[in-house]
Each structure stands twice: as structure tokens, then as C-alpha cells.
N, C-alpha and C positions, 0 to 999 in steps of 0.2 A: 262562657254564657249558653245558655241552653237556648235550641232553637223551636223555633213554634212550626215548624211546619205545615207554612199555608202557602200554598200554591201560587205562584204567577197569576194562572188564569183564573183563580178564583178571586185575588186580588182585583182583577179585571173586570169579573163580574158584578163585583159590589160598585166597581167606579161606574159601570155602566148602568146599575141600579140608581146609585144616587145622580146622575147623570139625567136621566129619567123623573127623577122624583123632583129635581130642580127645574127643569123644564115645566113642569104640570105646576108646580108652586108660583113659578113667574106667569102661566098663563090665566089660572086663575084671578090674580089681581094685579097684575103689570106692574108691581111695585116692588123693589127689592128690598125686603125688611131683614128683621133679625132670622126669620127660619131659614131663609133664602144664604143668608151669610154665613150660617153653621151649616147646610149643605155643602157649600162653596169650599168652607174648611174643610169639610170632611173630605172632599173631593181631593183638595190638595194634600191633605195627610194620606190617603190610598196615591196618591202619585210620587210620593215621598217613599212611601216602602217598598213600589213596585219600585223605582231604581235604583234602592238598596238593594232589593232582593235579586235582580238582573248582576249588580256587582259582586254581591255575594255569587253566585252560578257560573262567574267566568273564568 
């Protein structure tokens, strides 16, 4: 399988950006809608990628 070459620090940066986006979305309308759910799903995906990368690096 081909390695992607994405660093854990880059994944953590993406996660931080998504978290900030989610906070902003919630502040704007105080309702959890489709956009917020999608962003939360993206955060969960990045979390899984970070865990997989950490296991790979051990």
C-alpha cells in the first residue's frame, strides 16, 4: 500500500481548524444542523487517521 506522507502534526492542524469551524457554526445559530453534523463527522475521521498514524509510527 502506498503511504500518503501526511504528518500527524498536519492532521492535528486540520482537526483544530475543524473544531474552530464547528464552534463558529454553533455560535451562529445555536442549533446542530446538517453542516455541524458533517463537520463533526470530519473531526471523527481525522481522529481515526491520527490514531492509525500513531499506531503505524510505533
